[in-house]
VOKOL-288256 format. One record per residue (C-alpha): residue in three letters; residue number from 1; x, y, z. Coordinates in steps of 0.5 Angstrom, whole numbers, plus 500, padded with zeros to 3 digits. Layout:
N
miti ala, drenfi NUM, east X, north Y, up Z
...
END
This chain:
261
miti met, drenfi 1, east 713, north 378, up 060
miti pro, drenfi 2, east 712, north 383, up 067
miti val, drenfi 3, east 718, north 387, up 068
miti leu, drenfi 4, east 720, north 388, up 075
miti glu, drenfi 5, east 721, north 396, up 077
miti thr, drenfi 6, east 727, north 398, up 080
miti thr, drenfi 7, east 727, north 401, up 087
miti asp, drenfi 8, east 731, north 405, up 088
miti lys, drenfi 9, east 727, north 411, up 088
miti ile, drenfi 10, east 720, north 409, up 092
miti thr, drenfi 11, east 720, north 413, up 098
miti pro, drenfi 12, east 720, north 409, up 104
miti arg, drenfi 13, east 714, north 409, up 108
miti ser, drenfi 14, east 717, north 412, up 114
miti ala, drenfi 15, east 718, north 419, up 110
miti leu, drenfi 16, east 712, north 419, up 108
miti arg, drenfi 17, east 707, north 424, up 112
miti his, drenfi 18, east 700, north 422, up 115
miti arg, drenfi 19, east 694, north 424, up 111
miti pro, drenfi 20, east 688, north 425, up 115
miti ile, drenfi 21, east 682, north 422, up 112
miti lys, drenfi 22, east 678, north 428, up 112
miti asp, drenfi 23, east 675, north 433, up 106
miti asp, drenfi 24, east 678, north 439, up 104
miti gly, drenfi 25, east 673, north 443, up 108
miti ala, drenfi 26, east 675, north 440, up 114
miti leu, drenfi 27, east 682, north 442, up 113
miti lys, drenfi 28, east 681, north 449, up 112
miti glu, drenfi 29, east 677, north 451, up 118
miti pro, drenfi 30, east 682, north 453, up 123
miti asn, drenfi 31, east 682, north 450, up 130
miti pro, drenfi 32, east 678, north 455, up 135
miti gly, drenfi 33, east 683, north 453, up 141
miti val, drenfi 34, east 689, north 456, up 138
miti ala, drenfi 35, east 689, north 464, up 137
miti asn, drenfi 36, east 695, north 464, up 134
miti pro, drenfi 37, east 698, north 459, up 130
miti thr, drenfi 38, east 706, north 461, up 130
miti thr, drenfi 39, east 705, north 463, up 138
miti pro, drenfi 40, east 707, north 456, up 142
miti leu, drenfi 41, east 702, north 454, up 147
miti val, drenfi 42, east 707, north 453, up 152
miti lys, drenfi 43, east 713, north 457, up 153
miti cys, drenfi 44, east 719, north 454, up 153
miti ala, drenfi 45, east 724, north 455, up 159
miti ser, drenfi 46, east 729, north 458, up 155
miti arg, drenfi 47, east 726, north 464, up 154
miti leu, drenfi 48, east 727, north 469, up 160
miti arg, drenfi 49, east 720, north 472, up 162
miti gln, drenfi 50, east 718, north 479, up 161
miti pro, drenfi 51, east 716, north 483, up 168
miti asp, drenfi 52, east 709, north 485, up 168
miti thr, drenfi 53, east 709, north 493, up 168
miti ser, drenfi 54, east 701, north 494, up 165
miti asp, drenfi 55, east 700, north 495, up 172
miti glu, drenfi 56, east 706, north 501, up 172
miti val, drenfi 57, east 704, north 504, up 166
miti thr, drenfi 58, east 696, north 504, up 168
miti glu, drenfi 59, east 699, north 508, up 174
miti trp, drenfi 60, east 704, north 512, up 170
miti lys, drenfi 61, east 698, north 515, up 165
miti arg, drenfi 62, east 694, north 516, up 171
miti ala, drenfi 63, east 699, north 521, up 174
miti asp, drenfi 64, east 699, north 524, up 167
miti glu, drenfi 65, east 692, north 526, up 166
miti ser, drenfi 66, east 692, north 528, up 173
miti asp, drenfi 67, east 696, north 533, up 172
miti thr, drenfi 68, east 693, north 536, up 166
miti gln, drenfi 69, east 686, north 536, up 170
miti gly, drenfi 70, east 687, north 538, up 177
miti gly, drenfi 71, east 694, north 540, up 178
miti asp, drenfi 72, east 699, north 540, up 184
miti thr, drenfi 73, east 693, north 538, up 188
miti ser, drenfi 74, east 691, north 531, up 184
miti thr, drenfi 75, east 698, north 529, up 183
miti ser, drenfi 76, east 700, north 530, up 191
miti lys, drenfi 77, east 693, north 524, up 191
miti ser, drenfi 78, east 696, north 521, up 187
miti val, drenfi 79, east 703, north 520, up 189
miti gly, drenfi 80, east 700, north 519, up 196
miti arg, drenfi 81, east 697, north 513, up 194
miti ala, drenfi 82, east 702, north 509, up 190
miti ser, drenfi 83, east 707, north 511, up 197
miti pro, drenfi 84, east 702, north 512, up 204
miti thr, drenfi 85, east 709, north 512, up 208
miti thr, drenfi 86, east 711, north 518, up 205
miti lys, drenfi 87, east 712, north 523, up 211
miti val, drenfi 88, east 711, north 530, up 209
miti pro, drenfi 89, east 717, north 535, up 212
miti pro, drenfi 90, east 714, north 539, up 217
miti lys, drenfi 91, east 715, north 547, up 214
miti thr, drenfi 92, east 711, north 543, up 207
miti arg, drenfi 93, east 705, north 542, up 212
miti leu, drenfi 94, east 706, north 549, up 215
miti thr, drenfi 95, east 706, north 552, up 208
miti ala, drenfi 96, east 700, north 548, up 207
miti lys, drenfi 97, east 696, north 551, up 212
miti lys, drenfi 98, east 698, north 558, up 210
miti gly, drenfi 99, east 697, north 557, up 203
miti met, drenfi 100, east 688, north 555, up 205
miti arg, drenfi 101, east 689, north 561, up 211
miti lys, drenfi 102, east 690, north 565, up 205
miti his, drenfi 103, east 685, north 561, up 201
miti gln, drenfi 104, east 680, north 562, up 206
miti leu, drenfi 105, east 681, north 569, up 207
miti leu, drenfi 106, east 680, north 570, up 201
miti gln, drenfi 107, east 674, north 568, up 200
miti ile, drenfi 108, east 670, north 573, up 206
miti his, drenfi 109, east 665, north 577, up 203
miti pro, drenfi 110, east 667, north 585, up 201
miti leu, drenfi 111, east 661, north 587, up 205
miti leu, drenfi 112, east 665, north 585, up 211
miti tyr, drenfi 113, east 671, north 589, up 209
miti leu, drenfi 114, east 666, north 595, up 209
miti gly, drenfi 115, east 662, north 594, up 215
miti leu, drenfi 116, east 669, north 594, up 219
miti gly, drenfi 117, east 670, north 600, up 216
miti met, drenfi 118, east 664, north 603, up 217
miti leu, drenfi 119, east 665, north 601, up 224
miti ala, drenfi 120, east 672, north 604, up 224
miti met, drenfi 121, east 669, north 610, up 222
miti leu, drenfi 122, east 664, north 610, up 228
miti ala, drenfi 123, east 669, north 609, up 233
miti leu, drenfi 124, east 674, north 615, up 231
miti leu, drenfi 125, east 668, north 620, up 230
miti ala, drenfi 126, east 666, north 619, up 237
miti ala, drenfi 127, east 674, north 619, up 240
miti phe, drenfi 128, east 674, north 625, up 236
miti ile, drenfi 129, east 668, north 628, up 239
miti val, drenfi 130, east 671, north 626, up 246
miti val, drenfi 131, east 677, north 628, up 245
miti thr, drenfi 132, east 674, north 635, up 242
miti asn, drenfi 133, east 669, north 636, up 248
miti trp, drenfi 134, east 675, north 635, up 253
miti val, drenfi 135, east 679, north 640, up 250
miti ala, drenfi 136, east 673, north 646, up 250
miti thr, drenfi 137, east 672, north 644, up 257
miti thr, drenfi 138, east 680, north 645, up 258
miti leu, drenfi 139, east 680, north 652, up 255
miti asp, drenfi 140, east 674, north 654, up 258
miti asp, drenfi 141, east 677, north 652, up 265
miti ile, drenfi 142, east 683, north 656, up 263
miti his, drenfi 143, east 679, north 662, up 261
miti tyr, drenfi 144, east 674, north 662, up 266
miti gly, drenfi 145, east 675, north 658, up 272
miti arg, drenfi 146, east 670, north 653, up 276
miti pro, drenfi 147, east 664, north 657, up 278
miti arg, drenfi 148, east 665, north 660, up 271
miti thr, drenfi 149, east 666, north 667, up 272
miti phe, drenfi 150, east 667, north 673, up 267
miti gln, drenfi 151, east 669, north 680, up 269
miti ile, drenfi 152, east 669, north 687, up 265
miti asp, drenfi 153, east 669, north 694, up 267
miti ala, drenfi 154, east 663, north 699, up 263
miti phe, drenfi 155, east 661, north 707, up 263
miti val, drenfi 156, east 654, north 706, up 265
miti gly, drenfi 157, east 652, north 712, up 268
miti his, drenfi 158, east 651, north 709, up 275
miti asn, drenfi 159, east 655, north 713, up 281
miti glu, drenfi 160, east 661, north 714, up 276
miti ser, drenfi 161, east 662, north 721, up 278
miti ala, drenfi 162, east 668, north 720, up 280
miti gly, drenfi 163, east 671, north 718, up 273
miti met, drenfi 164, east 672, north 711, up 275
miti pro, drenfi 165, east 668, north 706, up 271
miti ser, drenfi 166, east 663, north 700, up 273
miti his, drenfi 167, east 665, north 693, up 275
miti phe, drenfi 168, east 661, north 688, up 273
miti ile, drenfi 169, east 661, north 680, up 275
miti ala, drenfi 170, east 658, north 675, up 271
miti leu, drenfi 171, east 657, north 668, up 274
miti asn, drenfi 172, east 654, north 661, up 273
miti leu, drenfi 173, east 654, north 659, up 280
miti his, drenfi 174, east 650, north 651, up 279
miti gly, drenfi 175, east 647, north 653, up 274
miti arg, drenfi 176, east 645, north 659, up 276
miti ile, drenfi 177, east 646, north 666, up 272
miti glu, drenfi 178, east 648, north 672, up 276
miti ile, drenfi 179, east 651, north 679, up 275
miti ile, drenfi 180, east 654, north 683, up 281
miti glu, drenfi 181, east 655, north 690, up 279
miti leu, drenfi 182, east 659, north 695, up 283
miti pro, drenfi 183, east 657, north 702, up 281
miti gly, drenfi 184, east 664, north 706, up 280
miti gly, drenfi 185, east 667, north 701, up 283
miti asp, drenfi 186, east 664, north 701, up 290
miti ala, drenfi 187, east 663, north 695, up 293
miti ser, drenfi 188, east 658, north 698, up 298
miti his, drenfi 189, east 653, north 700, up 293
miti ala, drenfi 190, east 654, north 693, up 290
miti arg, drenfi 191, east 647, north 690, up 285
miti val, drenfi 192, east 645, north 683, up 284
miti tyr, drenfi 193, east 641, north 681, up 277
miti leu, drenfi 194, east 638, north 675, up 276
miti gly, drenfi 195, east 640, north 672, up 270
miti pro, drenfi 196, east 636, north 666, up 267
miti gln, drenfi 197, east 637, north 659, up 270
miti leu, drenfi 198, east 640, north 654, up 266
miti tyr, drenfi 199, east 639, north 645, up 265
miti gly, drenfi 200, east 642, north 640, up 262
miti thr, drenfi 201, east 648, north 637, up 263
miti asp, drenfi 202, east 654, north 640, up 265
miti ala, drenfi 203, east 650, north 646, up 266
miti asp, drenfi 204, east 654, north 649, up 270
miti leu, drenfi 205, east 660, north 649, up 266
miti val, drenfi 206, east 658, north 654, up 261
miti pro, drenfi 207, east 661, north 661, up 261
miti val, drenfi 208, east 658, north 667, up 261
miti thr, drenfi 209, east 660, north 673, up 258
miti leu, drenfi 210, east 656, north 681, up 257
miti ser, drenfi 211, east 657, north 686, up 253
miti phe, drenfi 212, east 654, north 693, up 254
miti leu, drenfi 213, east 650, north 697, up 247
miti asp, drenfi 214, east 644, north 702, up 247
miti val, drenfi 215, east 638, north 698, up 244
miti asn, drenfi 216, east 633, north 702, up 245
miti gly, drenfi 217, east 635, north 709, up 243
miti asp, drenfi 218, east 635, north 712, up 250
miti his, drenfi 219, east 643, north 714, up 249
miti gln, drenfi 220, east 644, north 709, up 255
miti pro, drenfi 221, east 648, north 703, up 255
miti asp, drenfi 222, east 645, north 696, up 256
miti met, drenfi 223, east 647, north 690, up 258
miti ile, drenfi 224, east 646, north 683, up 254
miti ile, drenfi 225, east 648, north 677, up 257
miti his, drenfi 226, east 651, north 672, up 252
miti phe, drenfi 227, east 651, north 665, up 254
miti gln, drenfi 228, east 651, north 658, up 249
miti gly, drenfi 229, east 649, north 663, up 243
miti thr, drenfi 230, east 643, north 666, up 247
miti gln, drenfi 231, east 642, north 673, up 248
miti val, drenfi 232, east 639, north 676, up 254
miti val, drenfi 233, east 638, north 684, up 255
miti phe, drenfi 234, east 637, north 688, up 261
miti ile, drenfi 235, east 635, north 695, up 260
miti asn, drenfi 236, east 639, north 700, up 263
miti asp, drenfi 237, east 633, north 705, up 267
miti gln, drenfi 238, east 634, north 710, up 273
miti gly, drenfi 239, east 641, north 708, up 274
miti ser, drenfi 240, east 640, north 700, up 275
miti phe, drenfi 241, east 638, north 695, up 271
miti arg, drenfi 242, east 632, north 691, up 269
miti pro, drenfi 243, east 629, north 686, up 264
miti leu, drenfi 244, east 625, north 687, up 258
miti arg, drenfi 245, east 618, north 688, up 258
miti pro, drenfi 246, east 613, north 685, up 254
miti gly, drenfi 247, east 612, north 691, up 248
miti glu, drenfi 248, east 620, north 692, up 248
miti arg, drenfi 249, east 622, north 685, up 246
miti ala, drenfi 250, east 621, north 685, up 238
miti pro, drenfi 251, east 624, north 692, up 237
miti val, drenfi 252, east 630, north 690, up 241
miti glu, drenfi 253, east 630, north 683, up 238
miti gln, drenfi 254, east 630, north 687, up 230
miti phe, drenfi 255, east 636, north 691, up 233
miti leu, drenfi 256, east 640, north 686, up 235
miti gln, drenfi 257, east 639, north 682, up 228
miti gln, drenfi 258, east 641, north 688, up 225
miti his, drenfi 259, east 647, north 689, up 229
miti gly, drenfi 260, east 650, north 681, up 228
miti gln, drenfi 261, east 648, north 681, up 236
END
């Protein structure tokens, strides 16, 4: 006789899970539409949304990279991008301009400084020459006046019986050298000897001096005219002075060289 089992241990049908009618292989395949089964597809309203700081982190990293690579200039550029409305103080602008000018000066080629130094040296040399010439001309004006005049007394054996030396005046009159002799100091017997003609710039400002030395061995002092490092000899002959003859020039020049004249 069949026995009816008790229904106390039978689970109600509503408590059983629904099992789809598929094989085990289909159940093991993941759902392609769900990346993470633990993350709900729809966020709960009770959770607070976190602010999106990905852009800020990116800008921060970019600023750090610019600091390590480009220095202050790149940092200022990144800051300028982040805050385009930031105003730069006037002092900062002046400092930046001074820095740019200094950087440009440092980029000048060294040969430019060398050229400027050479030009300065030439200018100083020209100024030195001008000043030297002016000083020399001024000293000559003080000693010889204008026209250039030189005077000297010497015993040359011309009308000097009274014991008075002859007086000589050397003139540079408009570039022409003239020698005036007063034999024994007597102006009534004055003689004039014409020397060489000078040419060139400021020829009339060349000083002329005289000296007396026996250059031909006749025991009579001869007259030597000095100007611009040049010497012209007049021979003392028969109570006056005359220019050198062609045959006398060589021995006279040799004598002057030996005596350092």
